[in-house]
C-alpha positions in Angstrom: 1.2 3.9 -16.4 -1.9 1.7 -16.9 -5.4 3.1 -16.5 -6.9 2.2 -13.1 -8.8 -1.0 -13.2 -11.3 -0.3 -10.6 -12.7 3.2 -9.9 -14.4 4.5 -6.9 -17.7 4.4 -8.7 -17.6 0.6 -8.9 -16.6 0.2 -5.3 -19.6 2.2 -4.3 -21.8 -0.1 -6.4 -20.7 -3.2 -4.4 -24.0 -4.0 -2.8 -23.5 -7.6 -1.6 -22.2 -8.5 1.8 -19.9 -11.2 0.5 -18.3 -12.0 -2.9 -16.8 -15.2 -4.2 -13.2 -15.4 -5.3 -14.3 -15.7 -8.9 -16.4 -12.6 -8.6 -13.5 -10.6 -7.1 -11.1 -11.9 -9.8 -13.6 -10.8 -12.5 -13.9 -7.3 -10.9 -10.1 -6.8 -11.1 -9.6 -8.9 -14.3 -7.0 -11.2 -12.6 -6.7 -14.9 -12.1 -8.1 -16.4 -8.9 -4.7 -18.0 -8.3 -3.1 -14.5 -8.0 -5.6 -13.5 -5.3 -5.0 -16.8 -3.4 -1.2 -16.1 -3.7 -1.6 -12.6 -2.4 -3.4 -14.0 0.7 -0.3 -16.0 1.5 1.9 -12.9 1.1 -0.2 -10.2 2.8 -1.5 -11.2 6.2 -4.0 -8.3 6.3 -5.8 -10.0 3.4 -7.7 -12.9 4.9 -11.3 -13.3 3.8 -13.8 -15.2 5.8 -14.4 -18.8 4.9 -17.7 -20.7 4.7 -17.9 -24.0 6.5 -16.8 -25.7 3.3 -13.7 -23.5 3.1 -15.0 -21.3 0.3 -13.6 -17.8 0.6 -16.1 -15.0 1.2 -14.8 -11.5 0.4 -16.3 -8.4 2.0 -16.2 -5.0 0.4 -13.4 -4.1 2.9 -11.4 -7.1 1.5 -12.1 -5.9 -2.0 -10.7 -2.5 -1.1 -7.5 -4.2 0.2 -7.2 -6.0 -3.1 -7.8 -2.8 -4.9 -4.7 -1.3 -3.2 -2.7 -4.4 -4.1 -3.7 -4.2 -7.7 -2.7 -0.6 -7.7 0.7 -1.2 -6.2 1.6 -4.4 -8.0 -0.2 -4.4 -11.4 -0.5 -0.7 -12.1 2.6 0.8 -10.4 4.7 -2.3 -11.2 6.0 -3.0 -7.7 7.2 -6.4 -6.7 5.6 -8.3 -3.8 8.4 -7.1 -1.5 8.0 -3.6 -2.7 4.3 -3.6 -2.1 4.9 -5.0 1.4 7.3 -2.1 2.1 4.9 0.4 0.7 2.1 -0.9 2.9 4.3 -0.9 6.0 5.4 2.7 5.4 2.0 4.0 4.3 1.2 7.0 6.5 4.4 6.7 8.5 7.4 8.9 8.4 10.5 7.0 7.2 12.4 8.2 10.3 10.4 9.5 13.2 13.4 11.7 14.2 13.8 13.3 10.8 12.5 16.7 11.9 15.1 16.9 14.7 17.9 15.7 12.3 16.9 18.4 9.8 17.0 21.1 12.6 20.4 20.0 13.8 21.7 19.9 10.3 20.5 23.5 9.8 22.2 24.6 13.1 25.5 22.9 12.1 25.5 24.6 8.7 24.8 28.0 10.4 27.6 27.5 12.9 30.0 26.4 10.2 29.2 29.5 8.3 29.8 31.7 11.3 33.1 29.9 11.9 34.2 30.6 8.3 33.2 34.3 8.7 35.2 34.6 11.9 38.3 33.0 10.4 38.2 35.4 7.5 38.4 38.4 9.8 
């Protein structure tokens, strides 16, 4: 696994309110085209734009890009894999999994009891 590109220390040093796309690309050592492409693929990444259409990234936008860099460039996920990881982040895969686990345990217990009764 690659060494993290951007540590917490650097994020804390972000002192400006807005950053240009070239500054953000330099922080993460990626091409500006990659960041523009990610904007088309990840709707949550949408920086503000100046009247002339120039992108203005906030520290919050940079944090989102940090997550994408971690998922895609460091962990090697595809765009679709990163989308799935972001969708399931903090969510249980199946909201009923606890109930399913309990029912499975009960079934196993009852099957064990049945087997014991049949042996008698």
